[in-house]
C-alpha positions in Angstrom: 35.9 30.1 21.1 36.1 31.0 24.8 34.3 33.6 26.9 37.0 35.6 28.6 35.1 38.2 30.6 32.9 41.3 30.6 33.9 45.0 30.9 32.0 47.8 32.5 34.7 50.4 31.8 37.7 51.0 29.6 40.0 50.0 32.5 38.6 46.4 32.2 39.3 46.0 28.4 41.9 43.3 27.6 45.4 44.7 27.5 47.1 41.9 25.6 46.9 43.6 22.2 45.2 40.8 20.4 43.1 42.0 17.4 39.4 42.6 18.1 36.2 42.2 16.0 33.3 44.1 17.4 29.6 43.1 16.9 27.1 45.8 17.1 23.5 46.5 16.2 20.0 47.0 17.6 18.9 45.0 20.6 16.7 42.4 18.7 18.9 41.9 15.6 20.3 38.6 16.7 23.9 39.3 17.8 24.0 36.5 20.4 22.6 34.0 17.9 25.1 35.0 15.2 28.0 34.8 17.7 26.8 31.3 18.7 26.5 30.3 15.1 30.0 31.5 14.2 31.5 29.7 17.2 29.5 26.5 16.5 28.4 26.6 20.2 24.7 26.9 21.0 25.1 28.6 24.4 28.4 30.6 24.2 26.6 33.9 24.0 23.4 34.2 26.0 20.3 34.6 23.9 17.5 36.4 25.8 13.9 36.7 25.0 14.1 40.2 26.3 16.0 42.6 24.0 18.6 44.8 25.6 20.0 42.3 28.1 23.6 42.9 27.1 24.7 45.8 29.3 28.4 45.2 29.3 31.1 44.6 26.7 31.6 40.8 26.5 34.9 39.4 25.2 35.3 36.0 23.5 38.7 34.7 22.5 38.8 33.0 19.1 41.5 30.4 18.4 44.0 28.6 20.6 46.3 31.1 22.3 48.7 28.3 23.3 48.8 26.2 20.1 48.5 29.1 17.6 49.0 32.4 19.3 49.5 34.3 16.1 46.0 33.5 14.9 44.1 34.3 18.2 41.8 37.3 18.4 38.7 38.5 20.2 35.0 38.8 19.3 33.5 41.6 21.3 29.7 41.7 21.9 28.6 45.3 22.4 25.3 46.4 24.0 22.5 46.8 21.5 20.3 49.8 21.0 16.7 50.5 20.2 14.4 48.3 22.2 16.0 48.2 25.7 13.6 49.4 28.3 16.0 51.0 30.7 16.3 54.3 32.5 17.7 57.2 30.4 20.7 57.5 32.8 21.6 53.8 32.2 21.2 54.3 28.5 23.7 57.2 28.5 26.1 55.0 30.5 25.9 52.3 27.8 26.5 54.9 25.0 29.5 56.3 26.9 30.9 52.8 27.3 30.4 51.9 23.6 32.0 55.2 22.5 34.9 54.7 24.8 35.5 51.3 23.2 35.0 52.2 19.5 36.9 55.5 19.4 40.7 55.1 19.6 40.7 51.3 20.4 43.9 50.3 18.7 43.3 46.5 18.6 39.9 47.0 16.9 40.3 45.5 13.4 36.7 45.3 12.2 33.1 46.1 13.2 30.4 43.6 12.3 27.3 45.9 11.9 24.2 43.8 12.2 20.9 44.8 10.6 17.7 42.8 10.0 17.5 41.8 6.4 13.7 41.8 6.5 13.3 45.5 7.3 14.5 48.8 6.2 17.3 50.2 8.3 16.1 52.0 11.4 17.0 55.5 12.5 19.4 54.0 15.0 21.0 51.9 12.3 21.5 55.1 10.2 23.0 56.9 13.2 25.4 54.0 13.8 26.4 54.0 10.1 27.1 57.7 10.3 29.1 57.2 13.5 31.3 54.4 11.9 31.9 56.5 8.8 32.7 59.6 10.8 35.4 57.8 12.8 36.6 55.9 9.7 36.0 52.5 11.3 36.2 49.5 9.0 32.9 47.5 9.0 31.0 44.8 7.3 27.2 44.7 7.3 25.8 41.4 8.4 22.1 41.3 7.3 20.6 38.7 9.7 17.6 36.4 9.5 18.1 35.7 5.8 16.3 32.3 6.3 13.0 34.2 6.9 13.0 35.4 3.2 13.0 33.6 -0.1 16.3 33.5 -1.9 15.3 36.1 -4.5 13.9 38.5 -2.0 16.9 38.1 0.3 19.3 38.9 -2.5 17.2 41.9 -3.6 17.2 43.3 0.0 20.9 42.6 0.3 21.7 44.6 -2.8 19.5 47.5 -1.6 21.5 47.5 1.7 24.8 47.5 -0.3 23.6 50.6 -2.2 22.4 52.3 1.0 23.5 51.7 4.6 26.4 49.5 3.5 27.7 51.7 0.7 30.9 52.4 2.7 31.3 48.9 4.2 33.9 46.4 3.1 31.0 44.1 2.3 27.3 43.3 2.9 26.6 39.6 3.7 23.1 38.1 4.1 23.4 35.6 7.0 21.3 33.2 9.0 22.1 31.8 12.4 19.5 29.2 11.8 20.6 27.5 8.6 24.2 28.9 8.3 23.7 30.9 5.2 26.4 33.4 4.6 28.5 32.4 7.6 31.5 31.2 5.5 31.5 34.5 3.6 31.4 36.4 6.8 34.2 34.4 8.3 36.3 35.1 5.2 35.7 38.8 5.6 36.6 38.7 9.3 39.8 36.6 8.6 40.9 39.1 5.9 40.5 42.0 8.3 42.3 40.5 11.3 46.0 41.0 11.3 48.4 38.3 12.5 49.8 39.0 15.9 53.1 37.5 14.9 56.0 39.7 16.0 53.9 41.6 18.6 55.2 41.8 22.1 
């Protein structure tokens, strides 16, 4: 996996047509840690002790574009919501940028919607779920920090999410960036959603 670049506007989004998988969730949910775990690289995505540091859309290319161009696609790290201590004007800019990406973005194949398995979904989580459903965007719920709970409690909370915020998702997966739990299942869901680019211009 390779960091390709950041975008502050729609004009800076990649134009090569490769499929895209977007990661989104609240600021402290562990997006960067999960991206690093999926890539097998500790420092690919920056992990900050201060929530809300991601202020741009960050694009990471998955796969070898030269050796296997038909299997290449992007992971897209979107700005988080909830805890970022920023001026309201900047917050609105973030929301505008995220909306510009999510709505009508043809290469977008799947959204990975991160929630914290340890807690009930927040108001922001419910708002995002309604947004994804309204625009009929395909998404999988990745319930992070599963290693912080016992196996029984983790499965109980995962099932509750599947009945609630994940009821319209293609799946709900309890994952841990620390011990790797659920990563293989999440990868399987991602691979199933990403179309081959074979035959595309």
